N, C-alpha and C positions, 0 to 999 in steps of 0.2 A: 242605442241598445245598452251601452255601458254607463253613459253619463248624459242624461237627457234633462232639458229644462222645459219641454213642451207641456203646456198647461200650468206651469209654475208662474202665474201672474200675480201682481200685487194690486190691491185696491186702495192703498193709502201710502202716503209718504213715509209713515212710521214703519210699515212693513218693508218697504223698499230699502230703507236705510239701516235695517238691523244688522248686527254683526255678521251673520251668515244668511244672506237673503235667499240663496239657492237651497231648495228643500233637501237635495241630496247631501250637500255639505253639512247642513244643520243636523240632519239625522245621523250622519256619520260621526260628527263631533260628539253628539249626545251619546252615541253607542260607545265611543272611545272613552268618554268620561265615566260611563257606567262600568266599563271593564276595569278602568284604572282605580276607581274607588271601591267597587263592589266585588271584584273577582281577584285581582292581583294580590291584595293583602293576604288572601287565604292560600295562595300558591307559591309565593316567593320564599326563598330561604336566605340564609345569611350571606352566601356568596353573591347571589344575584342582586341583593340590596346594596351591598358595599362595593361591588365591582362594576355594576351597570346602572341601577336605578337612581341611587342617591347622587353619584357624580353627574348623571344626565340631567336630573331635575335642577341641581344647584348651578351647573354650568349654563343651563338654558336661561335661568334668571339673569346671570351675569352677561350672557350674550345678548339678551333683550336690552339690557341697560346700555351696553356698548353700541348696539345697533341704533338705538335712539339717537345717540350722540354722533356717531360716524355715518350711519346709513341714512338717517332722516334729516339731521341738521348739518352734516358735512364737516364736523369739527373733529379733526384727527386726535386720537388719544392713545398713548402708550403707557398709561399709568393705572391700568385696570387692577393689576396685582396689588399695588399700593393702596388703592381705594378699597379693595376687598379686605386688606389688612386693617384698615380703619374700622370697617364693619365688625371684623372679628374681635378686635381689642375693645371696641365700644361695647359689644355684647358681653365680653368677659368682665369688664368693669361694672356693668349694670347687674350681671348675675351675682357677682360677689358683693356689690354694694347694696343691692336691694333684693335680697333673696325672697322676700315675701311677694314680689310681683311675678306674675306668670311669665314664663319664657316666651310666650307668643308676643307679648308687648315689648319684651326686651329686644327681640329681633326687629320689630317695626321701628322702635326707637333707634336702634343701631343704623337702620337705613336712613332715618332722618339726620342723624349726626354725620353720616357719610355724605349725604346730600349737601350739608353746609360746608364740609371740607372741600368737596368737589367744586362747589361754586367759587370758593376762595381761589382754588388753583385754575378755575376757568376764566378768571378776570383777564388774563393776558389775551384771551381769544378776541377781546374787543379791539385789540390793536394788531395782532399778528394772526397768521393763518398758515395752513399747509405744513411744510417741513418745520418751520420755526415753532408752530404750536405743538407739533409732535415732540420736538426737543424739550419744550417747556413741560409737557406732561411726563416725559421720560425723567426729567429732573425731579418731578413730584414723586415718581416711583422710588427713586433712590433715596430721596430725602425722608419719605415716610418710613421706609424699611430701616434706615439709620436711626430715626427717632425712636421707633419702637424697640430697637436693640439697645439703645444707649440710655434711655430714661427709665429708671427702675420703677417709677410709679405705675407705668402701663402694665407691667407684669407683677405688680405687688411685691417688688424687691425679691423675687425668687432667686435662689442661688444659681440655678441652671438657666435662668432667662426664659424658661418654658412656661406657657400658660395651660391650665387644665380646666376643662368644663365641669363644674359640679353637676350632680344629678338634679334634674328638674322634671316635673311631671305636668301633664295636661289631662284633666279629668281623671286624675289618680294613676295614670299610666306614664312611666318614665319615657322621655324622648331624648334625654341626654344622659351621659354617664355610661359606665361599663355594663349596667344591667338593663339597658333599654332593649325591648324586643325589636327585631328588624322591621316588622310591619308597622310599628308605631312611628319609627323614624321616617319610614317611607311615606306614610300618610301625612305626617307633619310637614314634610318638604313639599308634598304634592299640593297641599292646600295653598302654600305660598306661591308655587309655580303657576297654578291655575289663576290665582288672584292677580299676580303680576302680569300674566299674559292678557287677561281681560282688561286690566287698567291700561296697559300699553296699546292694545288694539283700539280701544276707544279714544285714547289721547291722540294717536296718530291719524285717526279718521276725523278728528274734530278740528276746531280752530287752531289749537296749539300745534297739531301736526302739520297743518297747511302753512303756518308761519315758519316752522322748522324747515320744511321742504323748499319754501321760497328763499330762505337764507342759504340753503344748500345749493340751489340752482344758480342764483345770482344775487348776492347780498345787496349790491347797490340798487338794482331794480326793485328788490323787496323793500328797501328803505324808502324808495320813491313812492311806492304805492301805499305806504303807511305802516309797514311792519317795523316795530322797534327792535333793532338788532341787539341792543343791550338786554332787553327782556327776553327775547327769543333764545339767544345763545345761553344765557344764564339759567333759564328754565330747562333747557335741554341738559345742561350740566347737572342741574339739581335732580331731575327725574332719573337721569342715567346713574348718578351717584346713589340715589335711593335704592334702585334695583341692585346695583353692584354691592352696596352695603348689606342688603338682605342676604345676597349670595355669600358674602364673606362671613356673616354671622352664622348662617347655616353650615357652611363649610367647616368652621371651627367647632361649633357647639354640638351639631348632630352627626356630622360625617367623621371628622378626625378625632375630636374630643380633646386633643392636646397638640399644640403646634409650637414651632419656633419660626418667627416671622421670616427669616432669611430663606429657610427651606420651603415653607408653605406658600409664601406670597412674593417670591422673587420675580425677576424680569421675565422668566420663562412662563409664569402664569399670565402675564399681560399679553405675551405673544400667542399663547394658546387660545385665549378668548378672542383675540383679534382674528386668528386663523379660522375659528368657528364662524365668525361673522362673514369673512371673505368667502369661505367654501359654501356656507349656507345661503348667503345672498344678502347684499346690502339693501337696507330699506325694506325689510320683510320680517314680520314677526314669525311666520312659519319658517323662514330661512334660519332664524336663530335656533329653533328647535332642531332643524335638519342638520345644521353644522355641529351642534352639541352632540346629537346622537351619533353622527359619523365619527367624530374624534374621540368619543368615549368608547364606541364599539370597535373601532379599528384595532387598538392595542389588545383588547380582549380576544378578538377574532384571531389575530396573529399569534398570540400566546397559546391559545387552545389548539389551533390548527398546525402551526409550524413547529412550535416548541413541544406541545403535548402530543400532537398526532404524528408529526414527521421526525421529531427528535432533533430539530435544529437548535444550535446554541442560543441562549437567551439574548446575548449581546447582538447577534446577527439579526434576530427578529426586531430588536429595538432600532438598529440602523436601517432596516428595511422600512420601518414605520416612518422614520424621518424622510427617507427618499420618496415614499408615496405621498406624504403630506406636502412636501416641497414641490413635487411635480404637479399635484392637483392645484396648488395655489397658483402656479404659473399658468396652467391650462385655463383655470377659471378667470384669471385676470385678463388673459388674452382673448380667449374664445367666448366666454360667457361670464361677463362681469357681475351678473345678478345671481350667479351660483345655482345651487340645487333648487331654490325656490322658483327660478325661472324655468328650469327643466320640468318641474311639476306643473307650472302654468301651461307650458307648451303641450304637455301630455294631456291635460284636461281639455285643451282646445281641440286636440285631435280626437279625443273620445267624444266630444260634442258632435263632431262632423262625421264620425265613423258610420258607414264604411267608405266615406269619400273624404278622407283627410287631405288637406292641401299641402 
């Protein structure tokens, strides 16, 4: 009644292997994209864009990148904040060094530069794994933050050490700087989020994704059947770094506009994106969106309901947020390791069998 596949048959392999082979899913995603591109830009105000939509879209890209590395390839990383900083500073140097090039290409190039840096720090994964790899990526986090703080060339020798995004336009409309309209910044980030999600979805369903999952499940067996661990792991680091770099570039240029690396991309940022992946679901593109939405909406909900509605102190609501996130991480790791994505899959299965769910 609610979710049926009866009569939804395929007559070719191409139809059966499309991204959303079930008609209900396909039409649902088309409708969601139509609303996101055609309706929300006319309804959103400055608060909704800056408090909810922009953080959700940018963190979703970062979560997709980390999920490819951790969820699909099984390579633990605690350096997401540092790699986002690489994307941010690469975008800043490109914007100030090549002002005649469109900001769209600056963001893409920032992702490419971050991919190269991520591959460099991913080389230890060829010899170490698990806890030791996590420590190696954690060292990359602290090293990159120290580098951007200490080397003046990265922030153009500014006396404050802060970098500011100059105003840039797309089709004559400002998307960075103080004068950019909220809907333009939202649409600019939405294009990148949808593009990254489609690329990640197709990569994880193709040969590259199967190699990553073979390495994740048992790297020795994967090597025996012909998977090159060097190529598989480094491509996972490269693709992950590309998405994380795009997220860092957008976080700096479109969302914040001005940053200091220690405050914007510290170790807390790495843990935040990792928690999004854990709560949303490892090895799931939808889980990356679900985790990002949950951890972006939770503080907004607590602030509006507890602080604004019930008059609670702000610090108490912040402490409650930490308690809720910590408890959910423990619950998901113990009871449902695949996170919110698995709960959604179970719900769909029950809707398929309704009114006789097993």
